[in-house]
N, C-alpha and C positions, 0 to 999 in steps of 0.2 A: 300948679296943676299940670298933670300929664294927660293929654287926650290920646286915647288908644284908638287908632283909625283902622277899621277893618273893611275890606271890600269883599263882597260875596256874589256868587252866582251858583245856585243849586248846591249850597253847602249845608242843607238841612240835616244831613247825617253827621257832619263833622262839627258844626257850630256849637252844639251843646257841650262838647268836650272842651272847647276853648272857653266858653262862658263859665262853665263849672270851675275851670282852673283859675279864673279871674275873680271868683265869687268873693273871696275874703281879701282882695287886694285893691279895691277901687275906692276906698274911703278918701274923699277929697279929690278924686280924679273922675274921669268920664270915659265912656266908650261911644265912639261914633261909627255907625255901621251904614255903609252905602251899598245897596243891593241893586244889581243890574237886572231887575225883573226876573228873579228866579221862578222856575216853573214847579219847584217842589215845595216843601213845607217851611222854607226858610223864614218867610214873613211870620208864620205862626210861632216858630221857635223864638224869634226876636220879641214878639209881643208877649210871650210867656215870661221871658227873662227880664223884660222891662219892668216887671212888678218888683223885682228884687235887686236890679242893677241900674246904675245911672246911664241909660242908653239913649242916645239921640239917633233916630232912624230916618234915612232918606232912601226912596226908591227912584232911581234914575238910570236909564240905559247909558252905559258908559264902558270904556275900556278899563283895564286894571289901573293904569296910570291916571286916566280921567276920573275914575271913582275916588282915587286917593286925593286928587286935587279938590274934588267936591268935599270930601271929608275934612280936609284942612280948612276950607272956607267955613265949615260949620263948627270947627273945633274952638273951644274957649281957652285951652291950655297954652302955657308958654312953650311947651314942648309937645311934639306929636310923635307918637310911637306907632309905626306901621307894623301890623301883624296880618298874616294870611288867615283866612277863615278855617283852614284845616290844621292849624298848629295847636299844640297844648303848651300852656305856659308853665314854667317851673313855679313852685309855691312862693318864691321870693322874687319873681321877675320885676314887678313894679318897684319894690323896695330897692332892688339892685340898681335900677335905673335912677331912682331918687338919689342914691349915693353917687352914681356916675356923673350926673349932670352938675353936681357941685363943683366939678373941675372947670366948668365954664365952656366945655366943648360945644361946637356947633353941630357936630355929627357924632353919633355913638352907634357903632355896629355891635349887635348882640351876637350870641353864640347859638347857631342854629344846628341842631343835631337831627340828621335824617332818621326816619323810622320806616318800617315797611319791608318789602321783599328784598332780601340781601343782594340778589344779583343785579338789582337796579340801583344800588347805593354806590354810585361812582362819584369820585371827587370832581368838583367843578374846576375848570381851568382858571386859576387865580391870576388876576391882573392887579398890579400895584402902581400907585402914583405917590411919590414922596413918602414911601414907606407904608401907606395905608392901602388896604385891600379894597379897591373900588368895586370888586365883584361881590362884596358883602351884600346878601340878598335883602330885599324889602319885606321878606317874611318876618324879619325881626330887626328893625332899623329905626333909630330915633333921630329926629332933627329938631333943632330950635326952630320954632314956628317962624320967627322973623327972618331967619336965614333961608328957610325953605321958600318963603314968599319972594325974597330978594332974588333968588335963583330962578324964579319963574315956575317952580314946581316941576312935576314930571312932564316930559315931552310926550304929548299924546299921539305923536306920529309914530312912535315906536311900537312895534308888535310885541316885542319882549326886549329885555335888557334896558328898560327905561330906568331901572334902579341904578344900573352901572353908569348910565349917562348922567344921572343926577349926582352920583358920588364923584364922577370925574369932574364935573363942573365945580362942585363944592371945593374939592381939594386943589384943583388947578388955579382957582381964584383966591386961594389963601385962607379959606375957612379951616378952623381947627377940627380935626377928625381923630377919634380915638376908638378903641375896641373895649368891650366889656365882657370878659370871659365868664362872669357870673350871671350875666343877663341871658338866661337860657330858655329856649323853646325847643320842642320836638315837632318836626313836621313830617307829613307823609310823603313817601316817594310815589312815583307813578306805579299803578297797580298792575299794569300789563304791558306787553311788548309794544303794542300799537300806540298806546298813550305815551310811553317812554320815548319811542322814536319820533313821534309827532313833536314832542317837546325838543328833541335834539335838532330836528329840522328848523324850528323857529328860533332856537338858540343861535344856529348858524346865520339865519337871516338877521337877527339882532346884532350879531358881531359885525356884519357888513355895515349896518346903519351906524354903529359906533365909529368904525374906522372912517367912513365918509364924512360924518358930521365933525369929527375931531381930527381930520387928516393933518392939519397944520400943527397940532399939538401932540400927535400920537407918539412922538419921540419921548414923551414923559413917561410912557407906560413901560413897565417891566413885567415879565412873566414869572410866575412861581414855578415850582418844580413840576415836571411833566406828570401826567396821570400815571398812577401806579399800573404796572403790568399785571392786572388781575381782571378776571371775568373777560378773557380775551375776545370772544365772539361778540358779546354784547357791546364791549368797548369799541370794537371795529365798526359795528353797525351804527353806534352813536356818532363816531367821527365821520363816517360816510354820509349819514343823513345830515349832519351839520354842514358838511361841505356842499351838499346839494342845496341846502337852504341858503348858504352863502352865495352860490352861483345864481340861484333864483332871484335873490335880492339885487345882484349886479344887473341881471336882465331887466328887472322892473325899475331899477335906479332910484325910485322913491323921491323923497323930499329933498335930498341932498345930492344934486347932479354933479 
């Protein structure tokens, strides 16, 4: 069994698109949704789809990483597949993961294709450890449940980049990690400049947390190719706000002094 773990907060508009895309894919599997007390119609949407899909639902105030940790505790599957509430799964997503897990990998990173406004579709700055991209996002990321629990799950002290931290720990500790190019979802990009730059700020904050937590092992990390020189102004704003977030994290120091 694969347990599809989804965390939500005010995703009532997007969640039906995800659940519709999973409608014919969940035979023998389950969906676990953890909602951080949404103020929109998310709970009503989940109740509606629970009549036709194998959904386990929990409402608990939590961070993104914390909600996923709760979801794994509720999960009954041998593997947990993390999806964001605003993605749309390809028609063969679960089948592709079924084939991928036969390799015996502990971590399988899917293929996440951005959708939305073109000018906000900027490549992530990729980081690699032992040839695996640890920046593979948890919008589409699969873990053997036993491995996830041994690693201690997502570090809930992270504001963002908790998925990079988890992947770093998994690979650096010798767990087997692979990619699945056929395990595809489409996810939305930030719909406006303000939301986009807010994300850039917290991405910078998360990168500082990563470097502080893993400072003795950071030499294992290699960077991918630099961001393409496109959308110049937006890219400069993104990098600038990311730098501000990084400096802000230094000032706060956080959990890892």
